[in-house]
N, C-alpha and C positions, 0 to 999 in steps of 0.2 A: 248816352252812348248806345244803350240798348235800343232806343227808338231809332237812332241813326242806322244801326245795323239792320234793323227790320225794314227800314225804308230802302236801304241798298238792296236787300234781298228781294223786295217787291219789284224794284226796277229791273234787276237781273232776270227775275222770273218773267216779267213782261217782255223784255227784249228777246228772251229765249222763245217765248210763245209766238212773238211776231216773226222771228226767223223760221221757226218750224212750220208756222202756218203758210209762209211764203213757199217753203220747200214742198210741203204736202200738197198745196194747191197746184203745183207744177205737174202732178201726176194725173189730174182730172182730164176728162175728154176736152178736146179743143176743136177749133174750126177756123175757116178763112172768112173774111168779110164778104158780104153779098157782092160788092164791087171791088176789084183789086185796085190798089192805089197806083198812080203813075209815078214811078220812082226814077224816071229818066233824068230829073233835075234834082233828085235828093242827094245831097252831099254825103260823103263818108263822115264818120266821126273824126274829130280832130284830136289827136293825142295831146294830152297836156298833163303835167305833173299834178297829182292830187294826193292828199293824204288817204290812208286806208279808211274805208268806211267804218263808221261807228257800229254798224249792223252788218251781219253776214260774214264776219271773219273770226269765228271761234277757232280754237285749236283743232277741233274736230266736231262732227255732228253725225247723227244717225237718221237714215231714211230707209224705210222698208227693210229693216233688219241689217242694213249694211252701214259700216262706218266709213266716213270720208274725212281725210286730213287736209286742211287748208294749207297750201304752200306758203312758206315764209316770204317768198319772193317769186316774181314772174320772170326774173332774169334768165335768159337762155332757153325758155320754154318753147319747144317745137314738137308738134305731134300731128300725125296723120290718122285719119279715121273717118267716121260717118257723122255728118251733120244733119240736124232736123230743124224744125221751126215751131214757134208757138204764136197764137194770134188772139182771136176774139174772146176766148174764155178768160184771158188774163188782162185784157186791155183795161187800163184804168185802175188796176189793183196794185198793191204794194209789191215791190220786188224784195228779195232777201237783203238788199243793201238799204232799203227804206225808201228808195226812189219809186216813182209811179211808173208802171210799165206802159209804154206807148208802142203799139205794134207798128206804127209808122216811122219810128225813130231807128237809128242804126245802132242797135244794142244786141246783147246776147247773154246767155246763161251758161255757166261752166261749173263743174262740180268742185274744183279745187283751186283754181286761180284766185289770188287775192282780189277783193272788190275795192275799188275798180281796177281793171286792167284793160289796156287797149291792145287789140290783136288784129293782125292781118289774117284774113281767111281766104284761101285760094281754092277755087273749084278745080280739081285735078283733071277733069275732063276737058274743060274749056280754057283753063288758065286764067279765068277772070278772077280778080282779086278785089276785095273790099276791106274797109277798116271799120271795126265796130268797138263799142265800149262794153265790156263785160261788167254788168251790174246786178246779176241775179244768179241763183243757184239752180242747177239742173244740167242737162236732162237726166232723169233717173231711169231711163231705159238702159238696159245692160250694154247695148251695142252702139252707143252714141257718145261723142266726145264734146259736142257743143250744140246748143239750141239757139238758133238765130231768131231775131224778131221777124215778123212776117215781111216787112219792107226789105230787110237785109236779105232774106231768102229769095225774094223776087229779084233783087239786084244781082245776086250771085247766080241766079238761074236754077234754083232747086225747089222753088215753091210748088210748082205743078206736080212734080213727082213726090215731093214730101221729104226726100232725103237726098244726100249726095256725098261723094267721096271728096274730102277736103284736107288741106294742110292748115293748121292753126299755128301762128307764130306770134309770140308776145312782142310788143313794141316798147322800147325804151324812149319815152317822150323827149328826153334830153338829147337824144341822137337821131331824131326822126325829123326829116325836113319835107314838109309839104307833100309833093307828088312823088318823092323818092320811094322806090320799092326795093325790097330785098331781091337778091339774085333769083332768077327763075328756079322753081323747085325742080328736083331731079325728075327726068322723064320716067314715065310709068309704062311698063309693057302692056300692050293691048292684044286681045285675042281676035279671032276672025270676024266677030260681029261688031268690032270696034268698041267693045266695052272694056273697062279697066279690069285688070287682073289683080286680085288681092287675096290675102290669106288671113286666117284666124290663128294667131300664135297662142298656144296654151302653156308653154313652158320653154325655158332655155337652161341647159345644164352643162357643167364642165365635164361631167362623166356620161359617157354614151349609155351605160347601163341604166341610169336614171331616166334618160330620154326614152329608152326602149320600154321601160316599165310603164311610163305614162302612155306611150303609144299603145301598148297592150291593153291598158285600162280603157282607152278610147275605142277599142275595136268594136264595141257595141254600136258605134255610130256607122260602122261600115269602113272597110279599109281602102276604098277606092281613092279617097282624097287625103288620107293620112300620110304624112311623110316626115322624115327627120332631115333637117337641113344643117349642114356643117358650115360654120363661119368662124373666121379669125377676127376678133374685135379687140383693138388695143393690145395686140400680142397674145390674147387668150383665145383658146379654141372653145367654141360653144356649140352644143348640139340643140337645135331649136325644133321643137315639136309643133308642126303646123297642120292646118286643115285647109286644103285648097290645091290649085288656084280656084278662086270663085269669081263669078262675074255678075252676081245678083245680090243686092243688099237684102232682099226678101228671103233668099235662101240662107244667107248668113244669119239672119235673125232666127230662122228655124233651128239652125245648128246651135246657136247660143242658148236657145231654150232647152235643147237636148243636153247641152253641157251642164246647165243648172240642175237638170234632172238627175245627173250622176254626181252632183256635188262639186262641180268645177265652176267657180265664179270668177276666177282670175284669168283674163285673156285680153288680147288686144288685136286690133286690125293692123296688118302689116302690108305695105305696098312696096314692092321692089322688083 
């Protein structure tokens, strides 16, 4: 029995090392291939029911001092934010799910969705939508919600720029039919230069005083873009502390870095 327990402990340790190695490797520097693939005939991933991966689905894991909790289910998951991509640095290496990463396949990495999960990713500027299989963990950049394979990024139209504003929607394979798509995402306000407007939301409170206290704490960033937005959600009044509107992902990244400098690590991109 003692040998059995030791054997199990070794297996668990090895699985943990594999998962953490996959996560850690996602932070290294990356690049595009010398010649971009032609994805015009590359099909989207085909959603199908699959069991949870044996790898990559711990209750939680830690990367760069931050703890991430894996969702028990992808049902109903919808989020808007910034997407990025990863390529040659990881091509041919193991993903967190144990599969081999292929930058020419329609896959993606996500911090908390169960592995695997199929998702629709919509480019909010062009309305282009693709379907990818989430089989990896990441991105561990503070201001990103999904990391697409290089081929998926090309197909979605964000590869050249490196990032893009997207909506990510989990798919239930049991109720997904071929080319059927979800209803169009809500239209997003545009500014004069035809860029999308978005905000960084750093808190939402039922009490105005708490929102004002957080706004005052953020005053070191400058007050020009700070605002408190009042909203009634499910019959409850919330005071949302936001920075924006913004029209540059690069500028948003600078603000997120400043937020980390004053100890604020919880925030999200809001588009409305």
